[in-house]
C-alpha positions as CSV (number, residue, x, y, z in Angstrom):
1,M,-22.3,17.2,26.8
2,R,-19.6,15.1,28.3
3,R,-20.3,13.5,31.6
4,N,-16.9,12.2,32.8
5,A,-16.7,12.3,36.6
6,A,-13.8,14.3,38.1
7,L,-12.4,15.4,41.4
8,A,-13.2,18.8,42.9
9,V,-10.9,21.7,42.7
10,V,-12.0,24.6,44.9
11,V,-9.9,27.6,45.0
12,V,-10.1,30.1,47.8
13,F,-8.1,33.3,48.4
14,A,-8.2,36.0,51.0
15,V,-10.8,38.6,50.3
16,S,-9.6,42.0,49.3
17,A,-11.4,45.2,50.2
18,G,-13.2,47.0,47.5
19,V,-13.9,44.2,45.1
20,S,-17.3,43.8,43.4
21,G,-19.8,41.6,45.1
22,C,-23.5,40.6,45.4
23,S,-26.4,42.8,46.2
24,S,-27.0,43.2,49.9
25,S,-29.6,41.0,51.4
26,K,-32.7,42.7,52.7
27,D,-34.7,39.8,54.1
28,G,-32.8,39.0,57.3
29,R,-31.2,35.8,56.1
30,A,-28.5,34.3,58.3
31,A,-25.0,33.7,56.9
32,P,-24.3,30.0,56.3
33,A,-21.9,28.2,58.6
34,T,-18.4,27.7,57.3
35,G,-16.8,24.4,57.6
36,A,-13.3,23.4,58.7
37,S,-10.2,24.3,56.6
38,S,-8.8,21.7,54.3
39,S,-6.8,21.4,51.1
40,A,-8.4,21.0,47.8
41,V,-6.6,18.4,45.8
42,G,-6.8,18.4,42.1
43,P,-6.6,15.6,39.5
44,A,-3.8,13.0,40.0
45,G,-3.5,14.1,43.6
46,S,-1.7,17.4,42.9
47,Q,-2.6,20.2,45.3
48,E,-4.2,23.0,43.3
49,A,-4.6,25.5,46.2
50,A,-5.5,25.9,49.8
51,G,-9.3,25.5,50.2
52,V,-12.0,26.0,52.7
53,L,-14.4,23.1,52.5
54,G,-17.7,23.6,54.3
55,S,-20.1,20.9,55.6
56,A,-23.3,20.3,53.7
57,S,-24.6,23.7,52.6
58,Q,-27.0,25.4,54.9
59,S,-27.9,28.2,52.6
60,A,-30.1,31.2,53.1
61,S,-33.6,30.4,54.3
62,A,-36.5,31.0,52.0
63,Q,-37.1,34.7,51.3
64,S,-40.5,36.2,51.4
65,G,-42.1,38.0,48.5
66,A,-42.0,37.4,44.8
67,C,-40.2,34.4,43.3
68,T,-37.0,35.5,41.7
69,V,-34.3,33.3,40.1
70,F,-32.2,32.9,43.3
71,P,-31.7,35.5,46.0
72,A,-30.0,38.8,45.5
73,D,-26.9,37.6,47.2
74,N,-26.5,34.6,44.9
75,V,-23.3,34.2,42.9
76,W,-25.1,34.3,39.6
77,R,-26.2,37.9,40.4
78,A,-22.8,39.1,41.6
79,D,-21.2,42.2,40.2
80,V,-17.8,41.1,39.0
81,S,-16.8,44.4,37.2
82,K,-14.2,45.2,39.7
83,L,-12.8,41.8,40.5
84,P,-9.1,41.3,39.7
85,V,-8.1,39.5,36.5
86,H,-7.4,35.8,37.1
87,R,-3.8,34.8,36.8
88,D,-4.6,32.3,34.1
89,S,-6.8,34.6,32.1
90,A,-4.6,34.8,29.0
91,A,-4.1,31.1,28.8
92,W,-7.8,30.3,29.2
93,V,-8.9,32.9,26.6
94,A,-6.3,31.5,24.2
95,S,-7.5,27.9,24.7
96,I,-11.1,28.9,24.0
97,G,-10.1,31.1,21.1
98,A,-8.8,34.7,21.2
99,S,-9.9,35.3,17.6
100,A,-13.1,33.2,17.8
101,H,-16.3,35.3,17.6
102,A,-18.9,35.4,20.3
103,H,-22.2,33.7,19.3
104,P,-25.7,34.2,20.8
105,D,-26.9,30.6,20.8
106,F,-30.5,31.7,21.0
107,G,-33.1,33.8,19.3
108,A,-36.4,33.9,17.5
109,G,-37.8,31.6,14.8
110,L,-36.0,28.6,13.3
111,I,-32.5,27.6,12.3
112,D,-32.3,24.8,9.8
113,G,-36.0,24.1,10.5
114,A,-35.6,23.8,14.3
115,P,-36.0,26.4,17.1
116,F,-32.9,27.5,18.8
117,G,-32.2,28.6,22.3
118,I,-33.3,26.9,25.5
119,P,-37.0,27.1,26.1
120,I,-38.6,27.5,29.5
121,T,-41.9,25.8,30.4
122,T,-43.7,27.7,33.1
123,V,-46.2,25.9,35.4
124,G,-48.1,26.9,38.4
125,A,-49.9,25.4,41.4
126,G,-51.7,22.1,40.6
127,Q,-49.3,20.8,37.9
128,A,-49.1,17.1,38.6
129,G,-45.7,15.5,39.3
130,V,-44.6,12.7,37.0
131,K,-42.0,10.0,37.3
132,V,-38.6,10.6,35.6
133,T,-36.0,7.8,35.2
134,F,-32.4,8.8,34.7
135,D,-29.3,7.4,33.1
136,Y,-27.2,9.1,35.8
137,A,-29.6,8.4,38.6
138,D,-26.9,8.5,41.3
139,E,-26.3,12.2,40.6
140,S,-29.9,13.2,39.8
141,D,-32.6,14.5,42.1
142,K,-35.5,12.1,42.5
143,G,-38.9,13.1,41.3
144,P,-41.7,13.5,40.9
145,Y,-41.1,16.4,38.5
146,P,-44.1,18.7,37.5
147,I,-43.5,18.3,33.8
148,P,-46.5,18.6,31.5
149,R,-46.9,16.4,28.4
150,N,-46.4,19.4,26.2
151,A,-43.2,20.6,27.9
152,R,-40.9,22.4,25.5
153,V,-37.7,20.5,24.5
154,E,-34.6,22.3,23.4
155,G,-34.3,21.9,19.7
156,G,-37.9,20.8,19.3
157,A,-39.6,17.4,19.7
158,N,-37.4,15.6,17.2
159,A,-34.0,17.1,18.4
160,D,-31.0,14.9,18.8
161,G,-28.8,17.4,20.8
162,D,-28.8,18.1,24.5
163,R,-32.6,18.2,24.6
164,H,-32.8,20.2,27.8
165,V,-36.2,20.7,29.5
166,I,-36.5,23.6,31.9
167,V,-39.6,23.8,34.0
168,H,-40.1,26.9,36.1
169,D,-42.7,26.3,38.8
170,T,-43.6,29.8,39.8
171,A,-46.0,28.6,42.6
172,A,-43.3,26.5,44.4
173,C,-40.5,28.9,43.3
174,K,-38.5,26.0,42.0
175,A,-36.7,25.0,38.8
176,Y,-36.8,21.5,37.5
177,E,-34.1,20.9,34.8
178,L,-33.5,17.8,32.7
179,Y,-30.7,16.9,30.2
180,D,-31.5,14.6,27.2
181,A,-35.2,14.5,28.1
182,H,-37.6,12.2,26.2
183,P,-41.3,11.9,27.0
184,N,-43.0,8.5,27.4
185,Q,-46.5,7.7,26.2
186,D,-47.8,7.4,29.8
187,G,-46.8,11.0,30.6
188,S,-43.5,10.0,32.4
189,W,-40.1,11.1,31.1
190,K,-36.7,9.5,30.6
191,A,-33.6,11.7,30.9
192,G,-29.9,11.6,31.2
193,S,-29.8,13.6,34.4
194,G,-31.9,16.0,36.4
195,A,-31.7,18.6,39.1
196,V,-34.2,20.5,41.2
197,Y,-33.4,24.0,42.5
198,D,-35.2,25.9,45.2
199,L,-35.0,29.4,43.7
200,R,-35.4,31.1,47.2
201,R,-32.2,29.5,48.5
202,N,-28.5,29.5,47.7
203,D,-28.0,25.8,47.8
204,L,-25.4,24.1,45.6
205,R,-25.5,20.5,44.5
206,K,-23.4,17.9,46.3
207,A,-19.7,18.2,45.4
208,G,-18.9,16.1,42.4
209,W,-22.6,16.0,41.2
210,T,-23.6,17.0,37.7
211,S,-27.0,18.5,37.0
212,A,-28.8,19.1,33.7
213,D,-25.5,20.9,32.9
214,A,-22.0,19.5,32.9
215,A,-20.9,22.0,35.5
216,G,-23.6,20.9,38.0
217,L,-25.1,24.4,37.9
218,S,-28.6,25.7,37.1
219,I,-29.3,26.3,33.5
220,L,-32.3,28.6,34.1
221,A,-30.1,31.0,36.2
222,G,-27.7,31.6,33.3
223,L,-30.1,32.1,30.4
224,A,-30.4,35.6,28.8
225,R,-34.1,36.3,28.7
226,A,-36.0,38.5,26.2
227,D,-38.1,40.2,28.9
228,E,-34.9,41.2,30.7
229,A,-33.3,42.6,27.6
230,A,-36.5,44.5,26.8
231,A,-36.3,46.1,30.2
232,G,-32.7,47.1,29.4
233,K,-31.1,45.1,32.2
234,V,-29.9,41.5,32.3
235,G,-29.1,41.2,36.0
236,H,-27.1,38.1,36.2
237,A,-24.2,36.2,34.6
238,I,-24.8,34.3,31.4
239,R,-24.0,30.6,30.7
240,F,-21.5,29.8,28.0
241,T,-19.5,26.9,26.5
242,A,-15.9,26.2,25.5
243,P,-14.5,23.5,23.2
244,R,-12.0,22.1,25.7
245,T,-12.1,22.2,29.5
246,K,-9.8,20.9,32.3
247,K,-10.6,17.9,34.5
248,A,-11.4,20.3,37.4
249,Y,-14.1,22.6,38.6
250,I,-14.0,25.8,40.7
251,W,-16.7,27.5,42.8
252,P,-19.6,27.6,42.1
253,A,-19.4,24.7,39.7
254,R,-19.8,21.2,41.2
255,H,-18.7,18.9,38.4
256,A,-16.1,18.5,35.7
257,A,-16.5,17.0,32.2
258,S,-13.1,16.4,30.8
259,S,-10.2,13.9,31.0
260,S,-7.5,16.6,30.3
261,T,-5.2,17.9,33.0
262,D,-3.8,20.6,30.7
263,A,-3.2,23.6,32.9
264,A,-3.9,26.0,30.0
265,L,-7.5,24.8,29.9
266,P,-10.3,26.5,31.9
267,P,-12.1,24.5,34.6
268,M,-15.9,24.3,34.8
269,G,-17.2,27.3,36.8
270,A,-14.5,29.7,35.4
271,R,-16.0,33.2,35.2
272,F,-15.2,35.7,32.4
273,R,-16.3,39.2,31.8
274,L,-16.4,41.5,28.8
275,K,-13.6,44.1,29.2
276,A,-14.6,47.5,30.3
277,S,-12.8,49.1,27.4
278,V,-15.0,47.4,24.8
279,D,-17.3,50.0,23.2
280,I,-20.9,48.7,23.2
281,S,-22.6,52.1,22.9
282,K,-23.6,51.5,19.3
283,F,-25.1,48.1,19.9
284,P,-28.8,47.8,19.3
285,P,-30.9,47.6,22.6
286,Q,-31.1,43.8,23.0
287,A,-27.4,43.3,22.3
288,R,-26.4,46.2,24.4
289,A,-28.3,44.9,27.4
290,I,-26.6,41.5,27.1
291,A,-23.1,43.1,26.5
292,Q,-23.6,45.3,29.6
293,A,-24.5,42.1,31.6
294,L,-21.3,40.5,30.4
295,K,-19.3,43.5,31.7
296,Q,-21.1,43.7,35.0
297,H,-22.0,40.1,35.8
298,G,-19.8,38.2,33.4
299,A,-20.3,34.7,32.0
300,I,-19.9,31.3,33.7
301,L,-18.4,28.3,31.9
302,A,-21.0,25.6,32.3
303,D,-20.5,23.0,29.5
304,N,-18.3,21.8,26.6
305,G,-19.3,23.2,23.3
306,S,-18.5,25.7,20.6
307,P,-16.3,28.7,21.6
308,W,-18.0,31.7,23.2
309,F,-21.5,30.4,22.7
310,F,-23.7,32.3,25.1
311,S,-27.0,30.8,26.2
312,G,-30.5,32.4,26.2
313,T,-34.1,31.5,25.8
314,Q,-36.0,30.3,22.8
315,D,-38.4,33.2,22.4
316,D,-40.0,35.0,19.4
317,K,-39.6,38.3,21.3
318,W,-35.9,38.2,20.5
319,S,-34.7,40.2,17.4
320,N,-32.1,38.1,15.7
321,D,-30.8,41.2,13.8
322,Q,-30.1,42.9,17.1
323,L,-28.5,39.9,18.7
324,N,-26.2,39.5,15.7
325,A,-24.3,42.6,16.9
326,L,-22.8,40.4,19.6
327,K,-21.0,38.4,16.9
328,S,-18.6,41.4,16.5
329,L,-17.1,40.4,19.9
330,T,-14.1,38.1,19.9
331,G,-12.3,36.2,22.6
332,K,-9.7,38.9,23.0
333,D,-12.5,41.2,24.3
334,F,-13.0,38.9,27.3
335,E,-10.9,38.3,30.5
336,A,-11.2,35.7,33.3
337,V,-11.8,37.0,36.8
338,D,-10.9,35.7,40.2
339,S,-14.5,35.0,41.5
340,S,-13.2,33.1,44.5
341,L,-13.0,36.5,46.3
342,L,-16.8,36.4,46.4
343,M,-17.1,33.0,48.2
344,V,-18.4,32.8,51.7
345,D,-18.7,29.0,51.8
346,A,-17.6,26.5,49.2
347,N,-20.9,24.6,49.6
348,S,-23.1,27.7,49.1
349,A,-23.9,30.0,46.2
350,R,-24.2,32.9,48.6
351,C,-21.5,35.5,47.9
352,R,-20.1,38.5,49.7
353,P,-21.7,41.9,49.4
């Protein structure tokens, strides 16, 4: 994961009637305030587009009831099946790889002796908070973090990759996410960066801040989960990676991770969907549930990595044979969409119904 700092590029367009949107809110949450208009300036001072930049996000207040991964009106849960195709879709798809095959970067068991996928460690009330020190402390949320000694690390205890640790605190309804996490003997942890998300709110990170992910987004929100697939519905967008990205980010991303200003490259936060014309009827159940989510909710570009690598949990409930059906998809089966039409406030993940 590359961590180069970059300037914000937030693109906002007038909202068209009839486009897809988020589920309607049923808990009486107030709409966040929208800030004054401004211009979003891209890398090297070039004006990318007219933008609406809000003040610090005052997202939806805590919702009552069960803890879900963000409210129903959160951008991760938006229906993008009817959004217009983005004007740069063809160029972005070509840059990622029109002929490159999709790859479910998760599943059951071991690959080359190590688990694959991103594991989730679930904790409840009473889990003690511990100190975490960060390499990128100026863009990380301070602790303590309720991380147990036996928290699961992406790739296993001896992994040398991104080593994400995702802790889902179901009592507090929060996600604690670390990048490049390493446990210390005294129970504390050292990490590259870290972020805390209140899963009952639509808060985004500060503009320009990374998270445990290059785009400054929640990783938990974008993971395909085996229990969802078993129920036949993955009700949110899925995190994915691309080999090269632009030195820019668009809503809802908050951070870029590139030095390139090539206009043909997608920015962090770019949203893609599986084309409606792609036949997924013969996919086995787990693959079909994910493919349907890619049609309805799409995928959000969140990090640099291999082309069309989609993220999910490390879980033995997955069937690798079923997931392999997703590998028949290629870049040409996807298109970028203009998700700016969903935006209410550039500093909130809440989206229009």
